[in-house]
Backbone as JSON, one array per atom type, in Angstrom:
{
  "sequence": "MVARRHTFKTLAALGLALGAGPLRADDYADLVTAEQTFAADAVVRGTRAAFLEALASDGVVFAPGPTSGKAIWTARPDNKDRLEWAPSVAEVAASGDLGYTSGPWRYTVKGDTKPSAFGHYLTAWKKQADGHWKVLVDHGIDHAETPFPDKVVRRGGIASGLAPTWPVGMAELRIADHVPAGQVTTAMVSDDFLRLRDGNFPDGLAAGEAFPGGPGMRLEAGYAISAAGDLAASWGGGQDSPNWLRIWRRPAAGDPPGLGWRLAVDLDLAAPPPPEETR",
  "N": [[-198.17, 80.06, -56.01], [-196.34, 81.62, -53.11], [-194.45, 79.99, -50.72], [-192.81, 78.41, -47.71], [-192.79, 75.83, -48.36], [-192.19, 75.85, -51.0], [-189.41, 76.52, -51.35], [-186.73, 75.05, -51.5], [-184.21, 72.07, -51.46], [-181.44, 70.0, -53.63], [-178.98, 67.52, -54.7], [-178.1, 65.39, -57.29], [-178.27, 61.95, -56.88], [-176.76, 61.93, -54.65], [-174.53, 61.27, -52.03], [-173.45, 61.9, -49.12], [-170.58, 62.52, -47.06], [-170.19, 63.0, -43.78], [-168.21, 64.69, -41.64], [-167.31, 64.88, -38.12], [-166.6, 65.8, -34.79], [-167.25, 64.3, -31.57], [-170.5, 64.62, -29.98], [-171.31, 68.26, -28.69], [-172.06, 69.83, -25.78], [-173.37, 71.93, -26.37], [-174.19, 71.75, -29.17], [-176.77, 71.0, -29.58], [-178.35, 73.5, -28.99], [-176.98, 75.23, -30.56], [-177.91, 74.54, -33.1], [-180.53, 75.15, -32.92], [-180.42, 77.88, -32.4], [-179.4, 78.66, -34.8], [-181.58, 78.1, -36.63], [-183.6, 79.95, -35.47], [-182.18, 82.18, -35.74], [-182.06, 82.35, -38.63], [-184.9, 82.56, -39.37], [-185.34, 84.8, -38.25], [-183.86, 86.69, -39.56], [-185.34, 86.48, -42.13], [-187.59, 88.02, -41.73], [-186.32, 90.62, -41.13], [-184.21, 91.25, -43.34], [-185.66, 89.97, -45.38], [-186.86, 87.25, -47.25], [-185.32, 86.25, -49.53], [-182.6, 87.05, -49.27], [-182.33, 85.94, -46.58], [-182.48, 83.24, -47.1], [-180.19, 83.1, -49.0], [-178.21, 83.26, -47.39], [-178.35, 81.5, -45.39], [-178.28, 78.81, -46.6], [-176.5, 75.9, -47.7], [-173.65, 75.79, -49.39], [-174.25, 73.38, -51.13], [-176.92, 73.19, -50.9], [-180.28, 72.21, -51.06], [-183.56, 72.71, -52.35], [-186.85, 72.75, -53.26], [-188.63, 72.91, -56.1], [-190.6, 72.51, -58.62], [-189.73, 70.07, -57.99], [-186.47, 68.64, -56.68], [-183.79, 70.87, -56.37], [-180.93, 72.95, -56.97], [-180.6, 75.06, -54.27], [-179.23, 77.58, -53.94], [-178.94, 78.46, -56.45], [-181.78, 78.83, -57.31], [-182.59, 80.66, -55.52], [-181.01, 82.86, -55.84], [-181.85, 83.67, -58.35], [-184.37, 84.42, -58.03], [-186.31, 87.6, -57.54], [-186.07, 90.22, -55.35], [-188.66, 90.65, -52.78], [-191.33, 92.44, -51.12], [-193.23, 90.76, -49.56], [-193.88, 88.76, -47.06], [-192.54, 85.99, -45.18], [-192.8, 84.12, -42.74], [-191.7, 81.84, -39.66], [-191.42, 79.23, -37.28], [-189.42, 77.26, -35.21], [-190.45, 73.97, -33.76], [-189.91, 71.73, -33.31], [-186.84, 69.79, -32.75], [-183.82, 68.08, -33.6], [-180.69, 66.44, -33.07], [-177.69, 64.79, -34.37], [-175.48, 62.38, -32.62], [-173.12, 62.79, -33.08], [-172.95, 65.48, -33.65], [-173.03, 66.96, -36.11], [-175.08, 66.75, -38.01], [-178.46, 67.47, -38.22], [-181.99, 68.2, -37.85], [-184.98, 70.5, -38.25], [-188.21, 71.42, -37.7], [-191.25, 73.08, -38.03], [-194.01, 75.19, -37.85], [-195.12, 77.74, -40.83], [-195.95, 80.84, -41.76], [-197.51, 83.19, -44.32], [-197.55, 86.35, -45.68], [-198.92, 88.55, -48.05], [-197.29, 91.25, -49.46], [-198.68, 94.36, -48.21], [-200.95, 93.32, -47.34], [-202.97, 92.73, -44.38], [-203.13, 90.47, -43.0], [-201.86, 86.98, -42.8], [-202.06, 84.86, -45.76], [-201.45, 82.33, -46.23], [-200.57, 79.42, -44.86], [-198.41, 76.71, -43.12], [-196.5, 73.94, -42.76], [-192.83, 73.45, -42.15], [-190.03, 71.35, -43.04], [-186.53, 71.02, -42.49], [-183.46, 69.85, -43.08], [-180.27, 69.79, -41.72], [-176.75, 70.76, -41.94], [-173.53, 70.57, -40.14], [-170.68, 72.78, -40.95], [-167.28, 72.9, -41.84], [-166.35, 75.05, -40.52], [-167.6, 75.14, -38.16], [-170.04, 76.23, -38.19], [-173.8, 75.97, -38.55], [-175.55, 74.94, -41.77], [-178.12, 75.31, -44.07], [-179.05, 72.06, -45.42], [-181.19, 70.62, -46.76], [-184.38, 71.57, -47.52], [-187.9, 71.76, -47.22], [-191.47, 71.66, -47.45], [-194.98, 71.87, -46.36], [-198.42, 72.54, -47.17], [-201.1, 73.96, -45.12], [-204.02, 74.52, -42.95], [-204.22, 77.4, -40.84], [-202.19, 77.64, -37.79], [-201.2, 78.06, -34.56], [-198.07, 79.72, -33.87], [-195.31, 78.19, -32.29], [-194.41, 78.23, -28.68], [-192.04, 77.24, -27.48], [-189.16, 75.02, -28.19], [-189.22, 71.57, -28.79], [-187.23, 68.84, -27.96], [-186.32, 66.09, -29.75], [-185.76, 62.71, -30.05], [-182.74, 61.2, -28.83], [-179.33, 62.03, -27.23], [-177.56, 59.93, -27.83], [-178.36, 56.85, -29.6], [-177.87, 54.74, -28.23], [-175.61, 51.65, -28.29], [-174.17, 50.99, -31.2], [-175.51, 48.96, -33.75], [-174.75, 45.53, -34.32], [-174.93, 44.45, -36.83], [-175.0, 45.33, -40.42], [-176.08, 48.58, -40.86], [-175.84, 50.95, -42.69], [-174.95, 53.43, -45.5], [-175.53, 51.64, -47.86], [-177.84, 50.28, -46.83], [-179.76, 52.48, -46.26], [-180.09, 53.57, -48.47], [-181.55, 51.45, -49.66], [-183.63, 51.42, -47.86], [-184.91, 53.85, -48.71], [-185.9, 53.47, -50.91], [-188.74, 53.1, -50.7], [-191.83, 54.09, -51.89], [-192.85, 57.48, -52.34], [-195.28, 58.76, -50.1], [-196.07, 56.25, -49.3], [-196.08, 54.57, -46.14], [-195.74, 52.42, -43.38], [-196.25, 50.48, -40.19], [-194.18, 48.98, -39.5], [-191.88, 50.35, -40.29], [-191.6, 52.75, -39.27], [-190.15, 55.07, -36.53], [-190.72, 54.97, -32.79], [-191.62, 57.64, -32.01], [-192.74, 58.64, -34.45], [-193.34, 61.12, -37.03], [-195.35, 62.52, -39.4], [-195.72, 64.44, -42.38], [-198.11, 65.73, -44.41], [-199.7, 67.3, -47.18], [-202.02, 69.61, -46.79], [-202.9, 68.76, -44.3], [-202.41, 69.01, -40.58], [-199.3, 68.28, -38.92], [-198.79, 64.76, -38.14], [-199.02, 61.54, -36.38], [-199.45, 59.36, -37.63], [-198.93, 56.16, -38.78], [-199.23, 55.36, -41.33], [-200.43, 54.74, -45.08], [-200.8, 55.28, -48.52], [-198.92, 54.63, -51.34], [-198.04, 57.19, -53.5], [-199.54, 58.19, -56.95], [-197.75, 57.56, -59.7], [-195.25, 56.67, -58.57], [-192.38, 54.74, -58.02], [-191.16, 54.33, -60.48], [-191.08, 57.06, -61.35], [-188.91, 58.19, -60.21], [-186.44, 60.63, -60.17], [-184.12, 61.94, -58.92], [-181.9, 61.61, -56.15], [-180.85, 61.98, -52.85], [-178.72, 61.71, -50.09], [-177.7, 61.7, -46.66], [-175.7, 60.89, -43.92], [-174.83, 61.11, -40.56], [-171.79, 61.54, -38.81], [-171.5, 59.79, -36.7], [-173.26, 57.98, -37.52], [-175.91, 57.76, -36.57], [-178.04, 59.05, -37.25], [-179.9, 59.87, -40.31], [-180.39, 61.71, -43.41], [-182.85, 61.81, -46.23], [-183.75, 62.42, -49.63], [-185.44, 63.45, -52.67], [-187.04, 63.17, -55.83], [-188.87, 64.45, -58.62], [-189.4, 66.8, -61.3], [-192.08, 66.49, -62.05], [-193.02, 64.37, -60.61], [-193.74, 62.58, -57.62], [-192.23, 64.03, -54.59], [-189.79, 64.09, -51.91], [-188.71, 64.53, -48.46], [-187.11, 62.9, -45.85], [-186.12, 61.74, -42.49], [-184.19, 59.74, -40.78], [-183.44, 57.31, -38.36], [-180.98, 55.19, -36.8], [-181.12, 51.88, -35.65], [-180.37, 50.46, -32.42], [-177.71, 48.26, -30.74], [-179.18, 46.65, -28.92], [-181.78, 46.19, -30.19], [-183.93, 44.31, -32.18], [-182.21, 41.94, -34.03], [-180.99, 42.57, -37.12], [-182.65, 44.41, -37.73], [-183.53, 47.44, -39.45], [-183.11, 50.87, -40.67], [-184.87, 53.5, -39.05], [-187.78, 55.17, -39.86], [-188.19, 58.55, -38.89], [-189.35, 60.97, -39.61], [-191.31, 62.13, -42.04], [-191.86, 63.66, -44.81], [-193.82, 64.13, -47.49], [-194.81, 64.76, -50.94], [-197.36, 64.63, -53.22], [-197.18, 64.35, -56.89], [-197.09, 67.14, -58.75], [-199.98, 68.58, -60.35], [-200.84, 68.11, -63.88], [-199.86, 70.69, -66.13], [-202.38, 72.96, -67.41], [-204.13, 72.65, -70.69], [-203.59, 74.72, -73.45], [-204.71, 76.58, -76.0]],
  "CA": [[-198.17, 80.82, -54.44], [-194.9, 81.48, -52.67], [-194.45, 79.89, -49.45], [-191.78, 77.75, -47.49], [-193.05, 74.62, -49.3], [-191.51, 76.01, -52.33], [-187.93, 77.05, -51.08], [-185.89, 73.75, -50.92], [-182.81, 71.74, -52.19], [-180.95, 68.83, -53.92], [-177.88, 67.29, -55.67], [-178.7, 64.19, -57.83], [-177.65, 60.77, -56.5], [-175.76, 62.45, -53.56], [-174.12, 60.43, -50.88], [-172.57, 63.0, -48.44], [-170.02, 61.88, -46.05], [-170.27, 64.17, -42.89], [-167.17, 64.55, -40.68], [-167.41, 65.84, -37.18], [-166.36, 65.1, -33.61], [-168.26, 63.88, -30.59], [-171.36, 65.95, -29.54], [-170.84, 68.92, -27.48], [-173.34, 70.01, -24.96], [-174.22, 73.11, -27.27], [-174.34, 71.51, -30.42], [-178.36, 71.18, -30.2], [-178.72, 74.78, -28.77], [-176.55, 76.07, -31.68], [-178.88, 74.12, -34.1], [-181.93, 75.67, -32.83], [-180.4, 79.03, -32.56], [-179.42, 78.8, -36.4], [-182.82, 78.16, -37.3], [-184.35, 81.04, -35.12], [-181.51, 83.45, -36.62], [-182.64, 82.2, -39.99], [-185.95, 83.06, -39.24], [-185.27, 86.59, -37.72], [-183.19, 87.43, -40.71], [-186.1, 86.73, -43.19], [-188.28, 89.25, -41.34], [-185.56, 91.83, -41.06], [-183.71, 91.55, -44.29], [-186.2, 89.4, -46.8], [-186.58, 85.79, -47.49], [-184.48, 85.92, -50.66], [-181.27, 87.51, -48.5], [-182.12, 85.0, -45.57], [-182.12, 81.83, -47.68], [-179.11, 82.83, -49.42], [-177.29, 83.38, -46.36], [-178.49, 80.15, -44.61], [-178.33, 77.69, -47.39], [-175.25, 75.38, -47.64], [-173.2, 75.75, -51.02], [-174.88, 72.29, -52.09], [-178.17, 73.16, -50.19], [-181.27, 71.82, -51.83], [-185.02, 73.31, -52.22], [-187.92, 72.04, -54.02], [-189.62, 73.82, -57.04], [-191.22, 71.73, -57.25], [-188.44, 68.79, -57.79], [-185.24, 69.1, -55.99], [-182.85, 71.55, -57.29], [-179.83, 73.88, -55.94], [-181.25, 76.21, -53.46], [-178.39, 79.07, -54.02], [-179.47, 79.0, -58.0], [-183.17, 79.25, -57.21], [-182.87, 82.12, -54.66], [-180.28, 84.03, -56.63], [-182.65, 84.2, -59.69], [-185.41, 85.39, -57.54], [-185.96, 89.05, -57.38], [-186.55, 90.66, -53.81], [-189.93, 91.35, -52.64], [-191.81, 92.87, -49.57], [-193.96, 89.8, -48.97], [-193.3, 88.48, -45.64], [-192.54, 84.79, -44.89], [-192.38, 83.9, -41.13], [-191.66, 80.53, -39.27], [-190.67, 79.08, -36.1], [-189.2, 75.83, -35.08], [-191.43, 73.48, -32.8], [-189.13, 70.4, -32.99], [-185.39, 69.82, -33.27], [-182.96, 67.03, -33.41], [-179.31, 66.56, -33.44], [-176.94, 63.43, -34.23], [-174.65, 62.28, -31.51], [-171.69, 63.54, -33.53], [-173.38, 66.97, -33.75], [-172.73, 67.26, -37.72], [-176.36, 66.44, -38.79], [-179.69, 67.53, -37.48], [-182.97, 68.77, -38.52], [-185.72, 71.25, -37.38], [-189.55, 71.58, -38.09], [-192.31, 73.97, -37.3], [-195.07, 75.98, -38.63], [-194.82, 78.94, -41.26], [-197.38, 81.65, -42.58], [-197.19, 83.96, -45.58], [-198.35, 87.42, -45.94], [-198.6, 89.38, -49.3], [-197.13, 92.88, -49.15], [-199.98, 95.28, -48.22], [-202.1, 92.76, -46.49], [-203.01, 93.11, -42.7], [-203.25, 89.17, -42.39], [-201.33, 86.0, -43.6], [-202.84, 84.31, -46.55], [-201.04, 80.9, -46.35], [-199.97, 78.44, -43.77], [-197.94, 75.3, -43.53], [-195.21, 73.2, -41.85], [-191.53, 73.07, -42.87], [-188.89, 70.34, -42.31], [-185.22, 71.46, -42.77], [-182.28, 69.05, -42.71], [-179.07, 71.04, -41.47], [-175.45, 70.04, -41.51], [-172.58, 71.69, -39.82], [-169.75, 73.2, -41.73], [-166.0, 72.94, -41.54], [-165.95, 76.24, -39.43], [-168.39, 74.92, -37.25], [-171.63, 76.98, -38.4], [-174.99, 75.06, -39.24], [-176.1, 75.58, -42.78], [-179.41, 74.35, -44.5], [-178.8, 71.14, -46.26], [-182.38, 70.5, -47.55], [-185.47, 72.25, -47.07], [-189.12, 71.33, -47.86], [-192.37, 72.03, -46.63], [-196.32, 71.62, -46.87], [-199.59, 73.71, -46.95], [-202.49, 73.28, -44.52], [-204.73, 75.51, -42.33], [-203.73, 78.21, -39.68], [-202.11, 76.94, -36.54], [-200.33, 79.1, -33.71], [-196.7, 79.58, -33.51], [-194.88, 77.34, -30.74], [-193.67, 79.14, -27.55], [-191.07, 76.45, -27.21], [-188.87, 73.92, -29.18], [-189.25, 70.28, -28.29], [-186.08, 67.95, -28.6], [-186.69, 64.96, -30.15], [-184.52, 61.65, -30.03], [-181.76, 61.3, -27.63], [-178.07, 62.49, -27.5], [-177.2, 58.86, -28.65], [-179.13, 55.76, -29.7], [-177.28, 53.26, -27.82], [-174.37, 51.15, -28.83], [-174.31, 50.44, -32.73], [-175.75, 47.41, -33.95], [-173.58, 44.52, -34.99], [-175.42, 44.07, -38.22], [-174.84, 46.37, -41.42], [-177.0, 49.85, -41.08], [-175.14, 52.14, -43.14], [-175.46, 54.22, -46.61], [-176.42, 51.07, -48.67], [-179.21, 50.06, -46.37], [-180.4, 53.62, -46.32], [-180.67, 53.7, -50.13], [-182.64, 50.42, -49.85], [-185.02, 51.73, -47.0], [-185.4, 55.09, -49.07], [-186.86, 53.11, -52.09], [-190.39, 53.21, -50.4], [-192.47, 54.93, -52.73], [-193.35, 58.59, -51.49], [-196.63, 58.56, -49.7], [-196.27, 54.83, -48.47], [-195.95, 54.59, -44.54], [-196.21, 51.17, -42.54], [-195.79, 50.6, -38.76], [-192.73, 48.47, -39.74], [-190.86, 51.18, -40.85], [-191.34, 53.97, -38.34], [-189.87, 55.07, -34.99], [-191.99, 55.08, -31.93], [-192.28, 59.04, -32.16], [-192.89, 59.03, -35.86], [-193.96, 62.28, -37.29], [-195.53, 62.44, -40.7], [-196.12, 65.58, -42.94], [-198.59, 65.55, -45.8], [-200.17, 68.6, -47.74], [-203.46, 69.76, -46.53], [-203.1, 68.28, -43.05], [-201.55, 69.14, -39.79], [-198.51, 66.98, -38.73], [-199.47, 63.72, -37.12], [-198.17, 60.33, -36.11], [-200.19, 58.16, -38.2], [-197.99, 55.36, -39.58], [-200.1, 54.55, -42.55], [-200.34, 55.87, -46.25], [-200.59, 54.45, -49.65], [-197.98, 55.34, -52.61], [-198.59, 58.46, -54.31], [-199.36, 57.9, -58.03], [-196.43, 57.66, -60.5], [-194.32, 56.5, -57.74], [-191.05, 54.29, -58.13], [-190.68, 54.46, -61.89], [-190.56, 58.33, -62.01], [-187.74, 58.86, -59.23], [-185.33, 61.27, -60.91], [-182.97, 62.45, -58.24], [-182.05, 61.31, -54.76], [-179.84, 62.61, -52.03], [-178.58, 61.0, -48.76], [-176.66, 62.22, -45.72], [-175.57, 60.24, -42.5], [-174.05, 61.64, -39.28], [-170.55, 60.82, -38.69], [-171.93, 58.88, -35.59], [-174.15, 56.83, -38.06], [-177.05, 57.34, -35.88], [-179.0, 59.89, -37.86], [-179.83, 60.36, -41.62], [-181.57, 62.34, -44.23], [-182.73, 61.33, -47.67], [-184.65, 63.47, -50.21], [-185.52, 63.16, -53.93], [-188.09, 63.12, -56.81], [-188.73, 65.06, -59.98], [-190.33, 67.91, -61.46], [-193.38, 65.91, -62.4], [-193.35, 63.06, -59.98], [-193.84, 62.94, -56.11], [-191.03, 64.25, -53.97], [-189.78, 63.54, -50.46], [-187.62, 64.39, -47.34], [-187.2, 62.12, -44.76], [-185.21, 61.69, -41.37], [-183.93, 58.26, -40.41], [-182.51, 56.88, -37.19], [-180.32, 54.0, -36.83], [-181.31, 50.85, -34.45], [-179.18, 50.25, -31.43], [-177.24, 47.01, -30.45], [-180.19, 46.04, -28.3], [-183.13, 46.16, -31.11], [-184.08, 43.15, -32.82], [-181.29, 41.7, -35.01], [-181.46, 42.8, -38.77], [-183.48, 45.79, -37.82], [-182.96, 48.66, -40.33], [-183.13, 52.33, -40.55], [-186.2, 53.76, -38.72], [-188.27, 56.6, -40.27], [-188.32, 59.43, -37.83], [-190.07, 62.09, -39.69], [-191.75, 61.81, -43.34], [-192.44, 64.62, -45.62], [-193.89, 63.45, -48.79], [-195.79, 65.47, -51.74], [-197.79, 63.96, -54.64], [-196.95, 64.9, -58.02], [-197.94, 68.23, -59.15], [-201.06, 68.46, -61.4], [-200.11, 68.61, -65.22], [-200.37, 71.87, -66.62], [-203.74, 72.95, -68.24], [-203.68, 72.63, -72.2], [-203.85, 76.03, -73.91], [-204.68, 76.85, -77.65]],
  "C": [[-196.76, 80.41, -53.76], [-195.11, 81.16, -51.2], [-193.14, 78.81, -49.01], [-191.65, 76.2, -48.07], [-192.16, 74.61, -50.6], [-190.13, 76.73, -52.28], [-187.08, 75.99, -50.51], [-184.88, 73.3, -51.79], [-182.5, 70.37, -52.5], [-179.74, 68.74, -54.83], [-178.38, 65.88, -56.08], [-177.62, 63.14, -57.51], [-176.4, 61.1, -55.59], [-175.4, 61.65, -52.65], [-173.12, 61.32, -50.11], [-171.95, 62.08, -47.44], [-169.72, 63.05, -44.93], [-169.11, 64.04, -41.67], [-167.22, 65.39, -39.46], [-166.79, 65.05, -35.91], [-167.52, 64.55, -32.6], [-169.39, 64.97, -30.25], [-170.85, 66.8, -28.46], [-171.91, 69.17, -27.11], [-174.02, 71.22, -25.7], [-174.37, 72.89, -28.8], [-176.03, 71.54, -30.77], [-178.72, 72.59, -30.01], [-178.09, 75.6, -29.87], [-177.21, 75.73, -32.98], [-179.86, 75.32, -34.26], [-181.75, 77.2, -32.88], [-180.09, 79.37, -34.19], [-180.61, 78.9, -37.11], [-183.74, 79.48, -36.71], [-183.67, 82.08, -35.65], [-181.92, 83.37, -38.16], [-183.94, 82.94, -40.03], [-186.33, 84.56, -39.05], [-184.89, 87.34, -39.09], [-183.99, 87.53, -41.97], [-186.95, 87.8, -43.01], [-187.49, 90.4, -41.54], [-184.97, 92.11, -42.56], [-184.64, 91.12, -45.69], [-186.01, 87.96, -46.69], [-185.58, 85.62, -48.57], [-182.78, 86.25, -49.83], [-181.17, 86.53, -47.59], [-181.73, 83.52, -46.15], [-180.81, 81.87, -48.33], [-177.72, 82.77, -48.59], [-177.17, 81.73, -45.61], [-178.29, 78.98, -45.37], [-176.81, 77.27, -47.33], [-174.8, 75.54, -49.1], [-173.92, 74.55, -51.97], [-176.33, 72.31, -51.54], [-178.92, 72.92, -51.42], [-182.64, 72.22, -51.42], [-185.77, 72.55, -53.35], [-188.78, 72.77, -55.12], [-189.88, 73.46, -58.53], [-190.19, 70.48, -57.04], [-187.17, 69.51, -56.98], [-184.2, 69.73, -56.87], [-181.95, 72.41, -56.31], [-180.71, 75.09, -55.51], [-180.59, 77.46, -53.64], [-178.81, 79.51, -55.47], [-180.92, 79.49, -57.97], [-183.3, 80.48, -56.55], [-182.14, 83.16, -55.27], [-180.97, 84.38, -57.96], [-183.74, 84.75, -59.19], [-185.43, 86.54, -57.1], [-186.67, 89.21, -55.76], [-187.75, 91.04, -53.95], [-190.28, 91.7, -51.19], [-192.65, 91.91, -49.23], [-193.23, 89.18, -47.6], [-193.49, 86.91, -45.3], [-191.68, 84.43, -43.44], [-192.47, 82.25, -40.6], [-191.08, 80.68, -38.01], [-190.53, 77.79, -35.72], [-189.89, 75.12, -34.02], [-190.65, 72.21, -32.38], [-187.64, 70.39, -33.47], [-184.8, 68.53, -32.89], [-181.6, 66.95, -33.77], [-178.39, 65.08, -33.6], [-175.99, 63.68, -33.09], [-173.34, 62.74, -31.88], [-171.51, 64.73, -33.66], [-173.04, 67.46, -35.1], [-174.01, 67.48, -38.4], [-177.39, 66.84, -37.84], [-180.72, 68.02, -38.23], [-183.97, 69.82, -37.35], [-187.08, 71.2, -38.11], [-190.44, 72.35, -37.31], [-193.26, 74.37, -38.47], [-194.51, 77.15, -39.45], [-196.2, 79.49, -41.54], [-196.43, 82.72, -43.44], [-198.27, 85.06, -45.75], [-197.91, 88.22, -47.09], [-198.18, 90.74, -48.8], [-198.41, 93.78, -49.23], [-201.16, 94.74, -47.4], [-201.96, 92.71, -45.13], [-202.84, 91.41, -42.14], [-202.53, 88.22, -43.23], [-202.46, 85.51, -44.51], [-202.61, 82.74, -46.83], [-200.25, 80.48, -45.43], [-199.38, 77.05, -44.21], [-196.97, 74.94, -42.41], [-194.1, 73.05, -42.76], [-190.69, 71.96, -42.38], [-187.63, 70.66, -43.04], [-184.22, 70.57, -42.13], [-180.86, 70.11, -42.68], [-177.99, 70.23, -41.32], [-174.3, 71.12, -41.16], [-171.37, 71.45, -40.74], [-168.35, 72.93, -41.31], [-165.63, 74.02, -40.53], [-167.02, 76.33, -38.41], [-169.79, 75.46, -37.2], [-172.27, 75.85, -39.01], [-175.39, 75.63, -40.62], [-177.16, 74.6, -43.27], [-178.73, 73.41, -45.6], [-180.07, 70.7, -47.24], [-183.55, 70.96, -46.77], [-186.64, 72.12, -47.85], [-190.1, 71.85, -46.85], [-193.97, 71.66, -47.18], [-197.18, 72.66, -46.38], [-200.64, 73.17, -45.95], [-203.03, 74.64, -43.65], [-203.72, 76.35, -41.26], [-203.33, 77.53, -38.51], [-201.16, 77.99, -35.94], [-198.92, 78.66, -33.79], [-196.21, 78.96, -32.1], [-194.35, 78.43, -29.81], [-192.35, 78.44, -27.02], [-190.44, 75.54, -28.18], [-188.68, 72.68, -28.32], [-187.91, 69.37, -28.86], [-186.43, 66.49, -28.72], [-185.48, 63.93, -30.14], [-183.61, 61.95, -28.9], [-180.29, 61.61, -27.99], [-177.29, 61.27, -28.28], [-178.15, 57.78, -28.62], [-178.57, 54.56, -29.28], [-176.13, 52.74, -28.53], [-174.97, 50.65, -30.26], [-174.53, 49.17, -32.89], [-174.72, 46.77, -34.57], [-173.82, 44.06, -36.49], [-175.22, 45.44, -39.13], [-176.11, 47.52, -41.16], [-176.24, 50.98, -41.59], [-175.76, 53.01, -44.48], [-176.06, 53.17, -47.38], [-177.63, 50.43, -48.02], [-180.07, 51.35, -46.24], [-181.03, 53.82, -47.68], [-181.88, 52.58, -50.28], [-183.82, 50.83, -49.33], [-185.52, 53.09, -47.88], [-186.13, 54.74, -50.5], [-188.4, 52.91, -51.98], [-190.69, 54.26, -51.38], [-193.03, 56.14, -51.95], [-194.86, 58.46, -51.36], [-196.82, 57.1, -48.92], [-195.69, 55.0, -47.0], [-196.61, 53.22, -44.12], [-195.52, 51.2, -41.33], [-194.62, 49.96, -38.85], [-191.74, 48.86, -39.98], [-190.44, 52.43, -40.05], [-190.66, 53.87, -37.05], [-191.15, 55.38, -34.08], [-192.51, 56.67, -31.85], [-192.45, 59.52, -33.33], [-193.54, 60.4, -36.04], [-194.14, 62.31, -38.98], [-196.22, 64.0, -40.98], [-196.89, 65.42, -44.33], [-199.23, 66.78, -45.97], [-201.62, 68.5, -47.36], [-203.82, 69.42, -45.28], [-201.94, 68.69, -42.17], [-200.4, 67.79, -39.53], [-198.99, 66.14, -37.81], [-198.47, 62.71, -37.25], [-198.66, 59.34, -36.54], [-199.21, 57.24, -39.27], [-198.6, 54.5, -40.47], [-200.22, 55.7, -43.82], [-200.04, 55.06, -47.5], [-199.66, 55.37, -50.73], [-198.79, 56.36, -53.31], [-198.87, 57.88, -55.69], [-198.04, 58.24, -58.84], [-195.25, 57.65, -59.55], [-192.76, 56.05, -58.18], [-190.5, 54.59, -59.41], [-190.36, 55.98, -62.26], [-189.3, 59.12, -61.1], [-186.68, 59.4, -60.22], [-184.02, 61.55, -60.35], [-183.06, 61.93, -56.73], [-181.02, 61.7, -54.11], [-179.78, 61.92, -50.82], [-177.35, 61.7, -48.0], [-176.76, 61.49, -44.55], [-174.61, 60.96, -41.78], [-172.97, 60.7, -39.47], [-170.59, 59.81, -37.64], [-172.63, 57.68, -36.34], [-175.52, 56.76, -37.43], [-178.23, 58.27, -36.54], [-178.71, 60.09, -39.39], [-180.81, 60.88, -42.2], [-181.51, 61.73, -45.55], [-183.86, 62.04, -48.26], [-184.51, 62.89, -51.67], [-186.8, 63.57, -54.66], [-188.04, 63.89, -58.04], [-189.56, 66.3, -60.08], [-191.8, 67.7, -61.86], [-193.62, 64.53, -61.65], [-193.17, 63.69, -58.48], [-192.59, 63.34, -55.72], [-191.11, 64.0, -52.33], [-188.73, 64.29, -49.83], [-187.93, 63.57, -46.35], [-185.98, 62.03, -43.78], [-185.31, 60.33, -41.05], [-183.13, 58.38, -39.24], [-182.01, 55.49, -37.16], [-180.78, 53.17, -35.73], [-180.12, 50.75, -33.55], [-179.16, 48.69, -31.4], [-178.7, 46.16, -29.88], [-181.52, 45.62, -28.93], [-182.61, 44.63, -31.6], [-182.92, 43.08, -33.71], [-181.83, 41.9, -36.51], [-182.3, 43.91, -38.74], [-182.86, 46.92, -38.7], [-183.21, 49.98, -39.91], [-184.66, 52.52, -40.08], [-186.55, 55.19, -39.18], [-188.85, 57.5, -39.13], [-189.34, 60.62, -38.19], [-189.85, 61.82, -41.36], [-192.26, 62.9, -44.02], [-192.46, 64.2, -47.15], [-194.89, 64.47, -49.56], [-196.06, 64.72, -52.95], [-197.2, 64.91, -55.7], [-197.64, 66.02, -58.35], [-198.98, 68.23, -60.3], [-200.5, 68.95, -62.82], [-200.64, 70.11, -65.49], [-201.67, 72.02, -67.46], [-203.22, 73.36, -69.94], [-204.26, 73.92, -72.43], [-203.98, 75.77, -75.52], [-203.56, 77.51, -78.11]]
}
């Protein structure tokens, strides 16, 4: 089944250094507009053309493991099926160079009068040198039908307060991301934690067991941290293993000393079932 959950991105063991100035008043608005323009383009020109336009050169999609989004969408033929989506939440880093959006999607096969598949997507965005937002990583889940939102809710704050005096950087992010796909505890999440799991509507449940085939099957992982150091994304997995896209927030100086990255959004998928044996 083709859906937004099958249209996502990666580079192996990638650590991205994002450079940008301080947040401008319209950085958040520009991010939301970029997402809405992306969605409108998919309706007008088709999903393939829209993704090839919106993806960063190193953008990652999942098919089912993380891979080059440009390569995946270049190889796919055009079709008249209709993939629609709308952002319901968004957040941008204090430096205005890294952000994310999430919301529901629906998929209609050419000739059908009603959609046949539904779900939620999560997209990490990075601002390019020319000031335009491009898709860094895109992933999604399937669930039952749900209405499209009539507004976008801003998550997080413009800044998370003064930076902590203890180390909370790339090394700490890599350690935090070692948690197996599917596993969540209250000790690792933000107050407004958002969990996305296949077959379920997004929720804030800070609980979950590791999916089978977890840590030992990690094949690829990628990381990005904003220039301000307050927002990060991590992603990874493999063709036959669980995979994930996570959004993290840095603690502030006023938080308990030693506190690490807080998980703000967690989209994890279990390993795909093995192919059926054929004679």
